[in-house]
C-alpha positions as CSV (number, residue, x, y, z in Angstrom):
1,M,195.5,-79.4,-85.3
2,S,193.7,-76.1,-88.0
3,N,195.2,-74.6,-90.3
4,T,194.6,-71.3,-88.5
5,W,196.8,-72.0,-85.9
6,S,199.2,-74.5,-87.8
7,N,200.2,-73.1,-91.4
8,R,203.0,-72.3,-93.6
9,I,202.1,-68.3,-94.4
10,N,204.9,-66.1,-94.8
11,Y,203.0,-63.1,-93.3
12,N,205.4,-60.9,-95.4
13,E,204.6,-62.3,-98.7
14,P,201.3,-61.1,-100.1
15,F,198.5,-63.3,-101.8
16,C,198.4,-64.2,-105.9
17,P,196.2,-61.5,-107.1
18,N,194.7,-64.5,-109.8
19,E,194.3,-66.3,-106.4
20,T,192.7,-63.9,-103.6
21,A,190.0,-63.1,-106.9
22,G,188.9,-66.9,-106.6
23,G,191.4,-67.6,-110.0
24,R,194.3,-69.9,-110.6
25,C,198.1,-68.8,-111.2
26,N,199.5,-70.8,-114.3
27,D,203.0,-68.5,-113.9
28,T,205.4,-70.2,-112.8
29,S,207.5,-67.8,-112.5
30,C,204.7,-65.5,-110.0
31,K,206.6,-64.5,-106.9
32,F,203.2,-64.3,-104.9
33,Q,202.2,-66.5,-102.1
34,H,200.0,-69.4,-103.5
35,F,197.4,-70.8,-100.9
36,N,198.4,-74.5,-101.9
37,N,202.3,-73.8,-100.4
38,T,200.8,-73.2,-97.4
39,K,199.2,-76.2,-96.1
40,V,201.0,-77.7,-93.4
41,T,201.6,-81.6,-94.3
42,E,201.6,-84.5,-91.6
43,L,204.6,-83.8,-91.2
44,D,204.9,-80.4,-90.7
45,L,202.3,-81.1,-87.4
46,I,204.0,-84.1,-86.2
47,K,207.2,-81.7,-85.7
48,E,205.1,-78.7,-84.5
49,L,203.3,-80.7,-81.6
50,G,206.6,-82.4,-81.2
51,K,208.5,-79.1,-80.2
52,C,206.0,-78.0,-78.3
53,F,207.0,-78.7,-74.6
54,P,207.2,-76.8,-71.2
55,K,209.7,-73.9,-71.7
56,A,212.7,-75.0,-70.2
57,D,216.7,-74.5,-70.4
58,K,218.0,-75.4,-73.5
59,E,219.7,-78.4,-71.3
60,A,216.2,-79.4,-70.3
61,Q,214.9,-79.4,-73.6
62,A,217.6,-81.2,-75.8
63,Q,217.0,-83.9,-73.0
64,Y,213.2,-83.5,-73.7
65,K,213.2,-84.0,-77.0
66,N,215.7,-87.5,-77.1
67,E,213.1,-88.6,-74.3
68,L,210.6,-87.5,-76.4
69,K,212.3,-89.7,-79.7
70,Q,213.1,-92.6,-77.7
71,Y,209.5,-93.2,-76.5
72,I,207.8,-92.5,-80.3
73,V,211.0,-95.2,-81.7
74,G,210.2,-97.4,-78.6
75,Q,206.3,-98.2,-79.4
76,G,207.3,-99.2,-83.0
77,D,205.2,-99.1,-86.1
78,A,203.2,-96.0,-85.6
79,N,200.1,-94.4,-88.4
80,Y,200.0,-90.6,-88.6
81,E,197.4,-90.2,-86.0
82,Q,199.4,-92.9,-83.4
83,V,202.4,-91.1,-83.6
84,L,200.6,-87.3,-82.6
85,S,198.6,-89.7,-79.6
86,L,202.0,-90.4,-78.3
87,I,203.4,-87.2,-79.2
88,I,200.6,-85.6,-76.3
89,Q,200.4,-88.9,-74.0
90,F,204.3,-88.0,-73.3
91,R,204.1,-84.2,-73.3
92,N,201.5,-84.6,-70.9
93,S,203.3,-87.2,-68.8
94,K,205.5,-84.1,-68.4
95,M,203.2,-81.3,-67.3
96,S,201.6,-81.0,-64.1
97,K,198.1,-81.5,-63.5
98,D,196.8,-77.8,-63.1
99,S,199.0,-76.4,-66.3
100,F,198.3,-75.8,-69.3
101,L,200.3,-74.9,-73.1
102,D,200.7,-71.9,-74.1
103,W,200.2,-72.6,-77.7
104,L,201.2,-69.0,-79.1
105,H,204.6,-68.8,-77.2
106,F,205.2,-72.8,-76.7
107,E,205.4,-72.5,-73.1
108,K,203.7,-73.8,-70.2
109,A,201.3,-71.7,-68.0
110,K,199.6,-72.0,-65.0
111,R,195.8,-71.8,-64.9
112,D,193.3,-69.8,-62.7
113,D,190.9,-71.7,-62.1
């Protein structure tokens, strides 16, 4: 995932003028948004991938999340890259081959080809 699509940017809050001008902000009481605070952590990415599932009702979503958790825990200790791979494998096992995820809406969409 990239910071283009995965970020913590608050689109309603302006960025710090010092940082947008190429400088640094040393004001601990600055009310503006700062670039360092918009970066996504590994945990943020794992959570984002984990919540992306085929569109379904609340009960089906809860079941999906529970099964995903059991699947990951059942694999034992795993590093960051392995957890990402497990989430993708699990999600792919739940989707038909002629579908893909609409990442903007976190739902399954049919392919046109």
